[in-house]
C-alpha positions as CSV (number, residue, x, y, z in Angstrom):
1,M,109.3,116.4,105.6
2,T,109.8,114.4,108.4
3,V,108.5,110.7,107.3
4,D,107.8,109.1,110.9
5,S,103.9,107.6,110.4
6,A,102.2,104.9,108.3
7,A,100.2,107.6,106.4
8,D,103.5,109.6,105.9
9,V,105.1,106.4,104.3
10,R,101.7,105.9,102.4
11,A,101.9,109.5,101.1
12,V,105.5,109.3,100.0
13,A,104.7,105.8,98.4
14,R,102.0,106.7,96.2
15,T,104.0,109.4,94.5
16,Y,106.3,106.5,93.2
17,F,103.4,105.3,91.0
18,E,102.1,108.2,89.4
19,D,103.5,106.8,85.9
20,A,102.6,103.3,86.5
21,S,101.3,100.6,84.3
22,P,97.8,99.7,85.2
23,A,98.9,96.3,85.9
24,H,101.2,97.4,88.9
25,D,99.5,100.8,89.7
26,W,98.6,101.7,93.4
27,R,95.2,99.9,92.7
28,H,97.8,97.0,93.0
29,V,99.3,98.0,95.9
30,R,95.7,98.7,97.6
31,R,94.5,95.0,96.5
32,V,97.8,93.6,98.1
33,E,97.2,95.7,101.5
34,R,93.6,94.0,101.9
35,L,94.7,90.8,100.8
36,A,97.6,91.0,103.6
37,T,95.5,92.3,106.3
38,R,93.1,89.4,105.2
39,L,95.8,86.8,105.6
40,A,96.7,88.1,108.9
41,A,93.7,88.9,110.9
42,D,93.7,85.7,113.2
43,R,97.4,86.0,113.8
44,D,99.0,87.3,117.0
45,D,102.8,87.0,115.6
46,V,102.7,90.0,113.1
47,D,104.3,93.1,113.6
48,E,101.8,95.2,112.0
49,R,103.5,98.0,111.3
50,V,106.2,96.6,109.3
51,L,103.6,94.7,107.3
52,E,101.6,97.7,106.3
53,L,105.0,100.0,105.6
54,A,106.3,96.8,103.7
55,V,102.9,97.0,101.6
56,Y,103.0,100.5,100.7
57,L,106.7,100.5,99.5
58,H,107.0,96.9,97.8
59,D,106.6,98.0,94.4
60,I,107.9,101.7,94.3
61,G,110.7,100.4,92.0
62,R,108.2,98.8,89.4
63,S,107.6,101.6,87.2
64,R,111.8,102.2,87.1
65,E,112.0,98.4,86.2
66,A,109.7,98.8,83.4
67,D,111.6,101.7,81.6
68,G,115.0,99.9,82.2
69,R,116.1,102.3,84.3
70,I,116.9,99.3,87.2
71,E,117.4,96.1,86.7
72,D,115.6,94.7,89.8
73,H,112.5,96.7,91.8
74,A,112.6,95.0,94.8
75,A,116.6,95.4,95.2
76,W,116.2,99.2,94.5
77,G,113.1,99.2,96.3
78,A,114.9,98.0,99.6
79,R,117.7,100.5,99.0
80,E,115.2,103.2,98.7
81,A,113.3,102.2,101.4
82,R,116.2,103.0,103.9
83,D,115.9,106.8,102.6
84,V,111.9,106.7,103.0
85,L,112.0,105.2,106.6
86,A,114.8,106.9,108.2
87,A,113.3,108.6,110.7
88,F,112.2,104.7,112.3
89,P,113.9,102.2,114.2
90,D,116.7,100.3,113.0
91,E,114.8,97.1,113.6
92,T,111.8,98.3,111.6
93,V,113.8,99.5,108.5
94,E,115.6,96.3,108.7
95,A,112.2,94.1,108.6
96,V,110.8,96.5,106.2
97,C,113.4,95.8,103.5
98,H,113.7,92.5,103.9
99,C,110.2,92.2,103.1
100,I,110.5,94.4,100.0
101,R,113.5,92.5,99.0
102,S,112.0,89.2,99.1
103,H,108.7,89.8,98.0
104,R,109.5,89.1,94.3
105,Y,108.4,86.5,92.5
106,S,111.6,85.8,90.4
107,T,113.8,86.8,93.6
108,D,116.6,84.3,95.3
109,V,116.1,85.8,98.6
110,E,113.9,83.3,100.9
111,P,111.0,85.5,103.0
112,E,112.3,84.4,106.3
113,T,110.0,86.5,108.7
114,V,106.0,86.3,109.1
115,E,105.9,89.5,107.7
116,A,107.3,89.0,104.3
117,R,105.6,85.8,104.1
118,L,102.5,87.2,104.3
119,L,103.6,90.0,101.9
120,S,104.8,87.3,99.3
121,D,101.5,85.5,99.7
122,A,99.4,88.7,99.3
123,D,101.0,90.0,96.1
124,N,100.9,86.4,94.6
125,L,97.7,86.4,95.2
126,D,96.7,89.8,93.6
127,A,97.9,87.5,90.6
128,I,96.1,84.9,90.6
129,G,91.8,84.9,89.9
130,A,89.9,86.8,88.1
131,V,92.2,89.9,89.0
132,G,95.3,88.2,87.9
133,I,93.9,87.2,84.4
134,A,92.9,90.8,84.1
135,R,96.5,92.1,84.8
136,A,98.1,89.2,82.9
137,F,96.2,90.6,79.7
138,T,96.6,94.4,80.5
139,H,100.4,93.7,81.1
140,G,100.3,91.7,77.9
141,G,98.7,94.7,75.7
142,E,101.1,97.1,77.1
143,F,104.1,95.0,75.5
144,G,102.0,94.4,72.1
145,Q,101.5,90.3,73.3
146,P,99.0,88.1,71.5
147,I,96.3,87.1,73.7
148,H,96.6,83.3,72.1
149,P,98.3,81.3,69.7
150,D,97.4,81.4,66.0
151,R,95.5,78.6,66.0
152,S,95.2,78.5,62.3
153,D,99.1,78.3,62.0
154,S,100.6,74.4,63.2
155,E,103.9,76.3,64.1
156,S,102.6,78.6,66.1
157,D,103.1,77.7,70.2
158,A,102.1,80.2,73.0
159,A,105.5,81.7,73.7
160,G,105.2,85.0,73.8
161,T,101.3,85.1,74.5
162,S,99.3,86.6,77.4
163,L,97.8,82.6,77.5
164,E,101.3,81.5,78.2
165,H,102.0,83.6,80.9
166,I,98.9,82.6,82.8
167,E,99.5,79.0,82.2
168,S,103.2,79.3,83.5
169,K,103.3,81.5,86.1
170,L,99.5,82.1,87.2
171,L,99.1,78.3,87.5
172,S,102.5,77.9,89.6
173,L,101.5,80.7,92.2
174,R,99.4,78.1,94.5
175,E,102.6,76.4,95.2
176,R,104.4,79.0,96.5
177,M,102.3,80.0,99.2
178,Y,103.9,80.4,102.2
179,T,100.7,80.3,105.1
180,D,98.0,78.3,105.5
181,A,95.7,81.6,104.7
182,G,97.4,82.2,101.8
183,R,97.1,78.4,100.6
184,R,93.2,78.4,101.3
185,V,92.4,82.0,99.3
186,A,95.3,80.4,96.4
187,N,93.3,77.0,96.1
188,E,90.0,79.4,95.0
189,R,91.4,81.5,92.9
190,H,93.8,78.8,90.8
191,A,90.2,76.4,90.4
192,F,88.9,79.8,89.0
193,V,91.8,80.1,86.8
194,E,91.7,76.6,85.9
195,S,87.9,77.0,84.9
196,Y,88.8,80.3,82.6
197,L,91.3,78.6,80.8
198,D,88.7,75.9,80.1
199,R,86.4,78.0,78.8
200,L,88.9,80.1,76.8
201,E,90.0,76.9,74.8
202,R,86.1,75.4,74.3
203,E,85.7,79.0,72.6
204,L,89.0,79.4,70.6
205,A,88.2,75.9,69.4
206,G,84.6,77.3,68.5
207,A,82.9,74.6,71.0
208,D,81.0,76.7,73.0
209,S,77.3,76.1,72.9
210,I,75.1,78.3,70.3
211,D,72.2,76.8,71.8
């Protein structure tokens, strides 16, 4: 089948998520799509086709990285996308592949285009707020991570717990936004995470009200 439309790419991309974990499944892609569309809504400098294709393809390597078949889902995904997008113009392929290669939180590739920055912001926004907290606990549960340190053990700390992931990663994402629209959404979601952590600490300490 010749893949030469966004609808075709979407259909092909979805096949890469058949065994995906809940934290990085096709629902994540759909949320990123909605966020990217929202962030780009008031701009006139966005190649909407590049952004759409990049959203569909940005995490096609996630499952392979999770089960150890590849080391870097962003690098692999960018290479794989070239085959998927073979029928598209070269400049479109290059632009989409840059978006994919640079979207990852821990990547050393800086997003240099508007579309790459929008994808990065949308992807990171899905890791903040209520959804981000849910994803963090889902991901931790897959690997048997405790929710929080054992408060009865004076030697226990947060390392290797879902709480540590939330505190170290989720609370850092607000500072990684590239767009003004992304920063506005991130501020709101960041505040929710802080509020949640405050509530969690009170419950863990037994300090929540019973009145």
